N, C-alpha and C positions, 0 to 999 in steps of 0.2 A: 504494500500500500504506500502511495506517495503522500507525504505530509510535510509540513514546514517544521524544521528541526527545533527551532526556539519558540515556536508558537504554543501557547497554552489555550486550549479550547475549554471554555467553561459552559457546562450544561445546566440550565435553570428551568425546571418545570414550574408552571404557575397556574393556580386555580383559585379564584376568589382571593387574589393576593393584593388587591388595591390598597389595603391599609398599611402594608409593610414593604412591598416590593421596591419602592423608591430607595429605602435605606439599604436594601440588599444590593441594588444596582450601584448606588453611590459608593458602597464599600469596595466594589470592583474598580470603579473609576479612580478611586484614591490609592490603588495599589502602587507601590514603588516599582514593581515590575510591570512594564506597560505593553509587553508584547503578548497580547491576548486577543481573543475574540469571545464574545459572550452570546451564546445562542439561547434565546428565551422562547420556550414553547408554551404558549397559552392554551390550556386544555379546555377551551370553550367556556371561559369565565362569564358569568352573568353580570358582573359588576364592572368597574372602570379599569380593570387590569389591562385590557387590550389598548385602551387609550394611553395609559401611562407608558406601556412598552413602546408604542408607536412614537410617543414624544421623545423618549430617549434614543430610539433608533434613528430618528431624524437629525439628532444632534451629533451622534458618533457612529461612524460607519462600521466600527468594530462590533457594535451591538446589532444582532441579526434576529429579527422576530420570525416566529413560525406560529400561525394561528390554525389550530385544529378545528375541523368542522363539527366534531361531536366530542363530548366528554368521554375520555377513554382511560383515565387513570395515570399515575406517575410513571409506570413502567413504559407505557406506550409513548408518553411525552418525552421521556429521556431517550428512548430508542430513536425517535424521530429526530431529536437534536444530534444524536451520534451519527446519523446518516450524513450530515453535512459538516462534521467536524474536520478541520484541516490541520489541526495541531498534532505534533508528536505527543504532547502532554494533554491529558484529559482531567479536568477538575469538575467537581459537582458543587453547586451551591443552591440550597433550597430558597424559595422566594421570601422567606421570613427570617432567614439567618443572616449573619453579618460577619465579614472577614475583618481581621486586624490588618492594617495597611501594608505590613511587610510579609504577609502570609505567603504569597506566591514566590517572592524573592528568596526567603529563607528556606522554604520547603523544597524548591527546585534544586538549590545548592545541596541540601541534605540528601536528596534522592540521587543526584549525580554521584555523590560521595559513596553512598551505600550500594549503588547499582540495583536498586529495588524495583520490582514491578509496580508495587503499590506502597505508598506511605500514608500515614494518618497522624494527626496531631492532637495535642491537648486542647481543651476548650472549657468554657464556662457557660452554664445556663443563665439566662436572664428572663425576668418577667416580661410580659407582653409589652409593657410600657418602658422597659429597661430601668425601672426605678430600683429593682432588686437584682443584684449580681450574685450568682452562686459560687460555691467553692470550685477549685480547680479540679477538673476531671483528668486524672493522670492516665497515661498509656504505657503498656509494656514496651520493652525494647524491640521485640519482634513477636510475630505470630505465624505459625504454620497452619495448614488446613485443619488439622485435628484440634489444635488449640482454639481456633476461631469458632469451631462448631458450638462450643458452649460459652461464648463470650459476646458481650454487647458493646465492646469498647470502641469499635470503629464508627464514628459519626460521619454520615455521608458528606456533609459540608466541609469535612477536613481532608477528604481523600484526594490524592493526586496519583494518576496512573501513567506510566511510561509505555506508550504503545509500541515502541521499538523492541521491547522485551517480551511482548505477548505472542503466544503461539496461536491463539484464536481471537477474533474480534470481541470487543466488549459488547455484551447484550444483556439487557434486563429481561428477566422472565416475569410474566404476569402473575405474580404471587403477592401475598399480603406484604411481605418484606422483600421487595425486589432488590433492594440495595444489598442486604445481607447475603442473599443467594448469589448475587453477582460477585461479591468479594470471595465467597467460597469457590465459585467457578474459576476465578483467576488464580486461586492458590491450589487447586485440585491436583495440578501436575507437579507439585513440589516447590513452587515458588514461595517466597517468604515476604510477608508484609512487615515493614519496619515502622515502629512508633517514633515520632519526632517529639521530643520533650520541650515543646514551645507552645505557649498559650496563644493560639492564632484564630480562634473562631468564637462567636457568640451564638448559642443555640437558644432561640426564642421559645419559651414554653407557653403554649396557648391552651386554653381550657378544653378545646375540642380536639387536641392533638391525639392521634391514635396511640402514641407511645405512653400516654398517661393511664390507660386502662391495662393494668398489668396482667389481669386474669385473661383478657382477650389476647394480649400479646403472647402469653405463654401457650394458649391454645393454638395460635397461628404458627408459632415456632415448632410446636409438636407436629403440626400438619406438614411443615417443611421437612422435618426429620423423617417422618413416616411415609408421606405421599410423594414428595419430590426427590429426596435423597435415598429413599427406600432402605432406611436403617432399621435394624431389628428392634423389637420393642424394648428389650433389656438395655441395649446401648442407648436408645432414645431416652429411656427413663433416667439413666445416669447423666446424660447430657442436659436434660431439662432441669435437673437438680443443680448442676454446675451453672447453667444459664441463669437460674433464679438467684443463686448466691451472688454471681457477678452483678446482676441487675440491682440487687439489694445494696451491695457495697457501693455501686455507682450512684444510686438515687435515694439512699436512706436520708439524706439531707439535701436541702436546696444548694 
């Protein structure tokens, strides 16, 4: 595949994002590393999301809007953006999250140093209005496929992927946690994901966020183990216990 070696392609799915997407876009515009393109895929939002995206796209040619004709979910939106990605580097940013200004610069240097397929960073959760900032969510030095199976530590908006090291293209599956399954797919052949111990992202906690319902989250993770990965019931049970423990350690306080 031909791609631009120094270009970072940022994939941002958006649905009913009018309230927060401007801050997310501004956090990209303020990056110290400026060789990027931002592909924003509006998933047929009923609010003013489309108008906001169009406004920014008219101001900066690096911002490239895609408007889906029907609501299809984040996996489809991310895949649609990936079709048009021209960069060697793929980053993901949700439309309500915020990057620290040196995120791309520091992480890209770290990734070149480690020769990693995938890296992810520390981050902090913030309240919807950003009035409350949570504790630092730490990351391990590295994760392999088996370790990731029972871990919640990779936040999508912290991920950077080096496409030059991939054996297969990045593709999101249409499952509840499409991002989690994607990282597993990238590590399945023995690749290692490296954790970068720098606080570089703000994860906005919204009342209706799917990640806030831990019982439903556990059910969906169980379905991934059993239905998508076809793991046996005993191993799946051990993994869900580990997943629950890691989630508790991560979210026991704001």
